[in-house]
C-alpha positions in Angstrom: -43.9 -26.7 15.5 -41.6 -28.0 18.2 -41.2 -26.1 21.5 -37.7 -24.5 21.5 -36.3 -23.1 24.8 -35.5 -19.6 23.6 -36.5 -16.1 24.9 -38.7 -14.3 22.4 -38.8 -10.5 22.0 -42.1 -9.0 23.2 -42.1 -6.0 20.9 -40.4 -4.5 17.8 -38.1 -1.5 18.5 -35.5 -2.2 15.8 -35.7 -2.4 12.0 -32.7 -4.1 10.4 -32.0 -3.8 6.6 -30.1 -6.8 5.2 -30.8 -9.9 7.4 -28.0 -12.0 5.9 -25.8 -14.5 7.6 -23.5 -11.9 9.2 -26.3 -9.9 10.8 -27.8 -13.1 12.2 -24.4 -14.2 13.6 -23.5 -10.8 15.0 -26.0 -8.1 15.9 -28.9 -10.5 16.3 -26.8 -12.5 18.7 -25.9 -9.5 20.9 -29.6 -8.4 20.7 -30.8 -11.9 21.8 -28.6 -11.7 24.9 -29.8 -8.2 25.6 -33.4 -9.3 25.8 -32.7 -10.2 29.4 -32.5 -6.5 30.2 -35.3 -5.3 27.9 -37.5 -7.9 26.1 -39.1 -5.1 24.1 -36.1 -4.7 21.8 -37.1 -7.1 19.1 -36.1 -6.8 15.5 -38.1 -6.6 12.2 -35.7 -8.0 9.5 -36.1 -6.3 6.1 -34.5 -7.8 3.0 -33.7 -5.1 0.4 -33.7 -7.5 -2.5 -33.9 -11.3 -2.0 -36.8 -13.1 -0.6 -34.9 -16.3 0.2 -33.7 -15.4 3.7 -37.2 -14.0 4.6 -38.8 -17.3 3.5 -36.3 -19.3 5.5 -36.8 -17.3 8.6 -40.6 -17.5 8.3 -40.5 -21.3 8.3 -40.0 -21.3 12.0 -41.7 -18.1 13.0 -38.3 -16.3 12.7 -36.5 -18.6 15.2 -33.2 -19.8 13.8 -30.1 -21.5 15.0 -26.6 -20.0 15.6 -23.7 -22.4 15.6 -20.2 -21.6 16.7 -17.5 -23.7 15.1 -15.2 -24.8 17.9 -12.3 -27.3 17.5 -14.4 -29.9 19.3 -17.4 -29.3 17.0 -20.5 -27.2 16.7 -22.1 -25.5 19.7 -25.6 -24.5 18.6 -28.3 -22.3 20.3 -31.6 -20.8 19.1 -32.1 -17.1 18.4 -35.6 -15.6 18.9 -35.0 -11.8 18.8 -36.4 -11.4 15.3 -40.2 -10.9 15.5 -40.9 -10.5 11.8 -39.2 -10.9 8.4 -40.3 -9.0 5.3 -38.9 -8.4 1.8 -39.1 -4.9 0.4 -39.7 -6.2 -3.1 -43.1 -7.8 -2.1 -43.9 -6.3 1.4 -43.3 -2.6 0.8 -46.5 -1.4 2.5 -45.7 -3.5 5.6 -42.1 -2.1 5.6 -43.4 1.4 5.7 -46.0 0.6 8.4 -43.1 -0.8 10.5 -41.1 2.3 9.7 -43.7 4.7 11.1 -44.3 2.8 14.3 -44.0 5.4 17.1 -42.0 2.8 19.1 -39.3 2.3 16.5 -36.0 3.3 18.1 -33.2 2.1 15.7 -32.8 1.4 12.0 -29.6 -0.7 11.5 -28.2 -2.3 8.4 -25.7 -4.8 7.0 -26.0 -4.3 3.2 -22.3 -4.6 2.2 -20.2 -1.8 0.9 -21.9 -1.8 -2.5 -25.3 -1.4 -0.8 -24.6 2.3 -0.1 -24.2 3.3 -3.7 -21.1 5.3 -3.0 -18.2 6.4 -5.2 -15.4 4.2 -3.8 -12.8 6.9 -4.1 -14.7 9.8 -2.6 -17.1 8.0 -0.3 -19.9 10.3 -1.6 -23.3 9.0 -2.9 -23.0 8.3 -6.6 -26.0 10.2 -8.1 -25.3 8.6 -11.4 -25.7 5.1 -10.1 -28.6 3.5 -11.9 -30.6 2.5 -8.8 -30.1 6.0 -7.3 -31.4 7.5 -10.5 -34.4 5.1 -10.2 -35.1 6.2 -6.7 -34.9 9.9 -7.5 -37.5 9.3 -10.2 -39.6 6.9 -8.1 -39.6 8.3 -4.6 -42.5 6.1 -3.4 -40.8 2.9 -4.7 -37.1 3.1 -3.5 -34.8 0.2 -3.9 -31.6 1.7 -2.4 -30.7 2.3 1.2 -30.5 6.1 0.7 -33.8 6.2 -1.1 -35.6 4.0 1.5 -34.2 5.8 4.5 -35.0 9.2 3.0 -38.6 8.0 2.4 -38.8 6.7 6.0 -37.4 9.9 7.6 -39.8 12.0 5.4 -42.8 9.9 6.4 -42.0 10.1 10.1 -41.4 13.9 9.9 -44.8 14.4 8.3 -46.4 12.2 10.9 -44.8 14.3 13.7 -42.7 11.3 15.0 -39.2 11.3 16.3 -36.5 9.9 14.1 -34.9 6.7 15.1 -31.1 6.3 15.4 -29.8 5.1 12.0 -26.7 2.8 12.2 -24.5 1.1 9.8 -22.7 -2.2 10.6 -20.8 -2.5 7.3 -17.0 -2.5 6.8 -16.6 1.2 5.9 -14.4 3.6 7.8 -16.6 6.2 9.4 -19.7 4.3 8.3 -22.0 6.4 10.3 -20.9 9.6 8.7 -20.8 8.1 5.3 -24.3 6.8 5.7 -25.6 10.2 7.0 -23.9 12.1 4.2 -25.4 9.7 1.6 -28.9 10.3 3.0 -28.4 14.0 3.1 -27.2 14.1 -0.5 -30.1 12.0 -1.7 -32.6 14.1 0.3 -31.1 17.4 -1.0 -32.1 16.3 -4.5 -35.8 16.2 -3.6 -36.4 18.3 -0.4 -33.8 20.9 0.8 -35.6 21.4 4.2 -35.6 17.7 4.9 -31.9 17.5 4.0 -31.2 20.3 6.4 -33.2 18.6 9.2 -31.3 15.3 8.6 -28.0 17.1 8.7 -29.0 18.9 12.0 -30.9 16.2 13.9 -30.3 12.6 12.7 -28.1 10.4 14.9 -25.9 8.1 12.9 -23.3 6.4 15.1 -20.4 4.7 13.5 -19.6 1.1 14.4 -16.9 -1.5 13.9 -17.9 -5.2 13.6 -15.9 -8.4 13.3 -16.9 -12.0 13.1 -16.0 -14.5 10.4 -19.2 -16.0 9.1 -18.9 -18.4 6.2 -21.8 -19.4 4.0 -23.8 -22.2 5.6 -23.4 -25.4 3.6 -25.7 -28.4 3.2 -23.4 -30.4 5.4 -23.6 -27.7 8.1 -27.4 -27.8 8.0 -27.4 -31.6 8.3 -25.1 -31.5 11.3 -27.2 -28.8 12.9 -30.4 -30.8 12.2 -28.9 -33.8 14.1 -28.5 -31.5 17.1 -31.9 -29.7 16.8 -34.1 -32.5 15.6 -35.3 -30.3 12.7 -34.0 -28.8 9.5 -33.2 -25.1 9.8 -32.9 -23.4 6.5 -32.0 -20.1 8.1 -29.1 -21.6 10.2 -25.9 -19.7 10.4 -22.4 -20.9 11.4 -19.7 -18.6 12.7 -16.4 -18.5 14.6 -16.4 -18.2 18.4 -14.7 -14.7 18.2 -16.9 -11.7 18.0 -16.3 -7.9 18.4 -18.5 -4.9 18.2 -17.5 -1.3 18.9 -20.2 1.4 18.7 -20.0 5.1 18.8 -22.0 6.6 21.8 -24.4 8.6 19.7 -28.0 7.4 20.1 -31.3 9.2 20.2 -33.7 7.2 22.2 -33.5 3.7 23.6 -31.1 1.0 22.6 -30.5 -2.6 23.8 -27.9 -3.3 26.5 -25.4 -4.6 24.0 -22.6 -3.3 26.2 -23.5 -5.7 28.9 -22.9 -8.6 26.5 -19.5 -7.8 25.0 -20.1 -4.7 22.8 -17.9 -1.6 23.6 -19.7 1.7 23.6 -17.1 4.5 23.0 -16.7 8.1 22.0 -14.2 7.3 19.3 -14.6 4.3 17.0 -12.0 5.3 14.4 -8.9 3.6 15.9 -10.9 0.3 16.1 -12.1 0.8 12.5 -8.6 1.4 11.2 -7.2 -1.6 13.1 -10.0 -3.9 11.8 -9.7 -2.7 8.2 -5.9 -2.9 8.1 -5.2 -5.8 10.3 -8.2 -8.1 9.5 -10.0 -7.0 6.3 -6.9 -6.1 4.2 -5.1 -9.4 4.8 -8.4 -11.3 4.4 -8.9 -9.9 0.9 -5.3 -10.4 0.0 -5.4 -14.0 1.1 -8.6 -14.6 -0.9 -7.0 -13.3 -4.1 -3.8 -15.4 -3.6 -5.9 -18.4 -2.7 -7.9 -18.1 -5.9 -4.6 -17.8 -7.9 -3.2 -20.9 -6.2 -6.3 -23.0 -6.6 -7.5 -23.1 -3.0 -11.2 -23.2 -2.0 -11.2 -21.9 1.6 -9.3 -19.5 3.8 -8.0 -22.4 6.0 -6.7 -24.2 2.9 -5.0 -21.1 1.8 -3.4 -20.5 5.2 -2.1 -24.1 5.0 -0.1 -23.1 1.9 3.2 -21.9 3.3 3.7 -19.5 0.5 0.5 -17.6 1.3 0.9 -17.8 5.0 4.4 -16.4 4.9 3.2 -13.6 2.7 0.2 -12.7 4.9 2.3 -12.8 8.1 4.9 -10.5 6.5 2.3 -8.2 5.1 0.8 -7.7 8.5 4.0 -7.4 10.5 6.1 -5.4 8.1 3.6 -3.1 6.4 0.2 -3.1 8.1 1.2 -2.7 11.7 3.4 0.3 11.0 0.6 1.9 9.1 -2.0 1.4 11.8 -2.7 3.6 14.8 -4.1 0.9 17.1 -6.5 1.7 20.0 -4.9 2.2 23.4 -4.4 -1.1 25.2 -4.2 -3.2 22.0 -1.0 -5.1 21.5 -0.7 -5.1 17.7 1.6 -8.1 17.5 -0.6 -10.2 19.8 -3.6 -9.1 17.8 -2.0 -10.1 14.5 -1.1 -13.5 16.0 -4.8 -14.0 16.9 -5.9 -12.9 13.4 -3.5 -15.5 11.8 -5.0 -18.2 14.2 -8.5 -17.2 13.2 -7.7 -17.4 9.5 -6.0 -20.8 9.9 -8.9 -22.4 11.9 -9.8 -25.5 9.9 -13.3 -25.7 11.3 -14.2 -22.5 9.4 -14.8 -23.3 5.8 -14.9 -19.7 4.5 -14.7 -19.8 0.7 -12.1 -17.5 -0.8 -14.5 -16.8 -3.7 -17.0 -15.4 -1.2 -14.5 -13.1 0.4 -13.3 -11.9 -3.0 -16.8 -10.7 -4.0 -17.2 -6.9 -4.6 -13.5 -6.3 -4.3 -13.6 -3.1 -6.3 -15.7 -1.6 -3.5 -13.3 -2.8 -0.8 -9.8 -1.9 -2.0 -10.3 1.8 -1.4 -11.1 1.1 2.2 -8.7 -1.8 3.0 -5.5 -1.2 1.0 -5.3 2.3 -0.4 -5.0 4.1 3.0 -2.1 1.9 4.0 -0.5 2.5 0.6 -0.9 6.2 1.0 0.6 6.1 4.5 3.8 4.4 3.3 4.2 6.8 0.4 4.0 9.7 2.9 6.7 8.0 4.8 8.8 7.9 1.7 8.7 4.2 0.9 6.9 2.0 -1.7 5.3 -0.9 0.2 6.3 -4.0 -1.8 3.9 -6.4 -0.2 0.9 -4.2 -0.5 1.8 -3.7 -4.2 1.9 -7.5 -4.5 -1.6 -7.7 -2.9 -2.9 -5.2 -5.5 -1.2 -7.2 -8.2 -2.8 -10.4 -7.0 -6.3 -8.7 -7.3 -5.5 -7.7 -10.8 -4.1 -11.1 -11.7 -7.4 -12.7 -10.6 -9.1 -10.7 -13.3 -6.3 -11.4 -15.8 -6.8 -15.1 -15.3 -10.6 -15.1 -15.4 -11.0 -16.1 -11.8 -12.9 -13.0 -10.5 -15.9 -13.3 -8.2 -19.0 -11.2 -8.9 -18.4 -7.5 -8.7 -20.6 -4.4 -9.3 -17.8 -3.1 -11.6 -17.4 -6.3 -13.6 -18.1 -4.7 -17.0 -15.5 -2.0 -16.6 -12.9 -4.2 -15.0 -13.3 -6.9 -17.6 -12.9 -4.2 -20.4 -9.5 -3.3 -19.0 -8.1 -6.8 -19.1 -5.6 -7.2 -22.0 -3.3 -10.1 -23.1 -0.3 -8.5 -21.4 -0.5 -8.5 -17.6 1.5 -5.3 -17.2 -0.9 -3.5 -19.6 -3.8 -4.8 -17.5 -2.1 -3.6 -14.3 -1.6 -0.1 -15.7 -5.2 0.0 -16.9 -6.5 -1.0 -13.5 -4.3 1.6 -11.7 -5.8 4.3 -13.9 -9.1 3.8 -12.2 -9.2 6.8 -10.0 -12.6 5.7 -8.6 -10.7 2.9 -6.8 -7.1 4.1 -6.3 -7.6 7.9 -6.1 -5.2 10.4 -7.6 -2.0 9.7 -5.7 -1.8 5.9 -5.8 -3.0 5.6 -9.4 -0.5 8.2 -10.7 2.5 7.3 -8.5 5.2 6.0 -10.9 7.0 3.9 -8.2 3.7 2.2 -7.2 2.9 1.5 -10.8 6.3 0.0 -11.5 6.1 -2.1 -8.3 2.6 -3.5 -9.2 3.7 -4.2 -12.7 6.8 -6.1 -11.5 4.7 -8.1 -9.0 2.1 -9.1 -11.5 4.9 -10.3 -13.8 6.2 -12.3 -10.9 2.8 -13.7 -10.0 
């Protein structure tokens, strides 16, 4: 193996669930930089399902390349903070040994919204979800986040070990509280005392993350290989921009992420709301419209004047008014920067990738803004068009993979307006108010006809 000039972690203090491209472009990057202050803060990367990322990382002893996509080309650097990569499906015993290491300080995760097994409308753990039922019946062989974390916390408790801080990095409002509540609800089904202890003692800080990270292509890998001199199958490409806001709620040690750009704060919620409404909501809306108009990437969609005009209007006319931004953030300047990021031709972020799992995202990204406008006595026409675009994607057979595919597909009819009404009837996505509001239903039906 070639000698690569990169600082390696000297110990493992963090377990991360879900070592996909976003984690490797975001948290691992911050953690790599923080090794300068504490080289013991290495990471054990645990894949919950797939073995492909684990195998790719193991090819080079868990060293991989991170490439930022600048206008003048790729800027690539190696990352060596991951000390070990394991897959739960085949390395379960090793995962549990890592989990009961006395030195473990943090368990973090990027498992996407669907990885939490939550009811999208209520945010509570869905005890009827098939994998949750599996874990309740097979406590020593969990496959879900809630089941695995409960098993880890139980094992550490019986061993007399302190609990690590447990932290979500997924795009969910109040992700720390949602995660903690899910673990408590799962634990309560099997051990009331453990559930009480988790409720009382477990630290679950919320966090907000932002960095556009498209899927790495074969062409990307070839370009990176020309820079490195070797083929990196775990390579990730990302935009230069990165943001991380973390609630100051830790038990035990943590890396000095705040010395390398992360913001540690007592209140993450304003940053979460700004991200979900001013970045995530338009990103999803753009993806649906891009699919409908035959575009492959975000940048191609933004080059379509019809889509760009809509996204700019959605942000400035309906999302900014519905967003309580953090102090010191100019919402109009922020929106301008978001538009610039979306339009970056160097980022080939596929709209089909962004549109995946949309049923799990709408309740977080669009519904709160819809509810805000209704409270203000108005029907937000552009938000209704975004919802209609999502429904039209299903109507036209263009939908990306989704955990609710069977139910959504069953609601598609020959008439678009009938499909729209059937989708809006889904209280698990739209809740009681939005789904039942006559004016919203009329507006979405009108927009799907127009689309």
